[in-house]
C-alpha positions as CSV (number, residue, x, y, z in Angstrom):
1,M,11.3,-0.1,-4.4
2,T,10.4,-1.6,-1.1
3,R,7.7,-4.3,-1.3
4,I,5.5,-4.7,1.8
5,T,4.1,-8.2,2.2
6,W,2.8,-7.9,5.7
7,W,0.8,-4.9,7.0
8,P,1.7,-4.2,10.7
9,I,-1.3,-1.9,11.1
10,G,-2.9,-0.7,14.4
11,H,-3.6,-1.8,17.9
12,H,-5.7,-4.8,16.9
13,L,-2.6,-6.7,16.0
14,L,-1.2,-6.5,19.5
15,P,-2.3,-8.7,22.5
16,P,-5.3,-7.2,24.5
17,D,-4.5,-4.4,26.9
18,T,-1.2,-3.7,25.2
19,P,-0.9,0.0,24.3
20,L,1.1,1.2,21.3
21,T,4.2,3.1,22.1
22,K,5.0,6.2,20.1
23,D,7.7,4.4,18.2
24,E,5.4,1.5,17.3
25,Q,2.7,3.9,16.1
26,M,5.3,5.7,13.9
27,T,6.3,2.4,12.4
28,L,2.7,1.6,11.7
29,Q,2.2,5.0,10.1
30,Q,5.3,4.6,8.0
31,S,4.1,1.2,6.8
32,L,0.8,2.8,5.6
33,D,2.8,5.7,4.0
34,L,5.0,3.2,2.1
35,A,2.0,1.3,0.9
36,E,0.5,4.5,-0.4
37,I,3.7,5.6,-2.1
38,E,4.0,2.1,-3.7
39,A,0.5,2.5,-5.1
40,D,1.2,6.0,-6.4
41,L,4.4,4.9,-8.1
42,A,2.7,1.9,-9.7
43,Y,0.0,4.2,-11.1
44,E,2.5,6.7,-12.4
45,K,4.3,3.9,-14.2
46,F,1.0,2.9,-15.8
47,L,0.3,6.5,-16.9
48,D,3.8,6.9,-18.3
49,A,3.3,3.7,-20.4
50,F,-0.1,4.9,-21.5
51,D,1.4,8.3,-22.6
52,T,4.1,6.5,-24.6
53,E,1.5,4.2,-26.2
54,E,3.0,1.0,-25.0
55,H,1.6,-2.3,-26.2
56,P,-1.9,-3.0,-24.8
57,E,-0.7,-6.1,-23.0
58,I,1.9,-4.1,-21.2
59,L,-0.7,-1.5,-20.3
60,E,-3.0,-4.1,-18.9
61,Q,-0.3,-5.6,-16.8
62,L,0.8,-2.2,-15.4
63,N,-2.8,-1.3,-14.7
64,T,-3.3,-4.6,-12.9
65,E,-0.2,-4.0,-10.8
66,A,-1.3,-0.4,-10.0
67,T,-4.8,-1.7,-9.0
68,V,-3.4,-4.4,-6.8
69,A,-1.0,-2.0,-5.1
70,R,-3.9,0.5,-4.4
71,H,-6.1,-2.3,-3.1
72,R,-3.3,-3.4,-0.7
73,Y,-3.1,0.2,0.6
74,Y,-6.9,0.5,1.0
75,D,-7.1,-2.9,2.7
76,A,-4.4,-1.9,5.2
77,L,-6.0,1.4,5.9
78,N,-9.5,0.0,6.3
79,A,-8.2,-2.8,8.6
80,D,-6.8,-0.1,10.9
81,L,-9.9,2.1,10.7
82,A,-12.2,-0.9,11.4
83,H,-10.7,-1.5,14.8
């Protein structure tokens, strides 16, 4: 699974008066898409563990990972929408 540690989102990351090219915009959209996929996969992993009645500590860890991944996605999305 690809881990994204930096969110290259939106025009606000570029110098002033620098328009995004179509390729740059596609790259930004792909980064958002990957963040969303990562969050979905983390949540599915938690649900699978829950269904198999894993140990509560494992469930808590997986739930935390899923929550963090979802927050990363929302933070990136909101940063782009705010500008």
